[in-house]
N, C-alpha and C positions, 0 to 999 in steps of 0.2 A: 764601274761602280758610280762614277760621277755622272755619266750619261743617264743611268737609271734614276738618280736623284733628280736630275733636271727634267726628266719626263714624268716621273711618278708624283713628285710633289705638286706641280701645278694641276695635274689630273685629280689628285686627292683633294686639293683646295676647291677645285671646281665642283667635285662631287659633294663636298660639305655645304657649299653655297647652294647647290641645287636642292639638297635635302631641306635646308632652311627655307628656301623659296617655296618648295612644294608644301611644306608644313604650314606656311603662313597664307598661301593662296589656294583656298579650297573652293573658291567660287567657280560656277559653271558658265562656260561660254557656248554659244551656238556657233559652230563653225560650218559655213556653207561651202561645201565642195561643189564641183560642177554637176555631179550626178546625184548627190545626196547631202543631207544635213546630219550633223552629229553634235551631240552635246558632250563637251569634254571640259575637264577642269583646266584652269590656267597653267598648272604645273605640267599636265600631260601635253598640252599644246607647246609649251616652252621646251619640254624635253624632246618632243618630236622634231622641232626645228633645230635644236642643238645637235641631235644625232644626224639630221640631214646635212647640216652645215659641216659637221665633222667628216662625214662620208664624202661630200663634195671636195673638201680640202684634201683629204687623203688621195682621192682619185686624181685631182689636178697635180699633186706632188708626184704621184706615181707616173703619170704621163710625162711629166718633165724629166723625171729620173730615167725613164726608158729612152727618151730622145737623147739625153746626155750620154748614156751608155753606148748607144749606137754611134754617136759622133766620136766618142772616145775610141771605140773599136776601129772605126774608119781611119782615124788619125794615127793609131798605132800601126795599122797595116801600111799606111802610106809612109810612115817613118822607117819601118823595117824594109820596105821596098827601096826607099832612097838609100839606106845604108848598104843594102846588098848590091845596088847598082854601082857603087863607088869602087 
């Protein structure tokens, strides 16, 4: 339950701040991508980069988690092997 609060409260706070930011920033920007140009509001551009940053953060944490799990498995096998050799 405590873990749920530590995850959901900051996300809820971020969502409320994003809603306020989006409501106050309705101006349009011209975003020049490599192949095309698009006219987007400041809130949409900010939301896109927020989602992109969140996704990159999740992917980097997932990659590190997988490496740690693999190392943990290797060390467990090594420990079991050393205990059976004794």
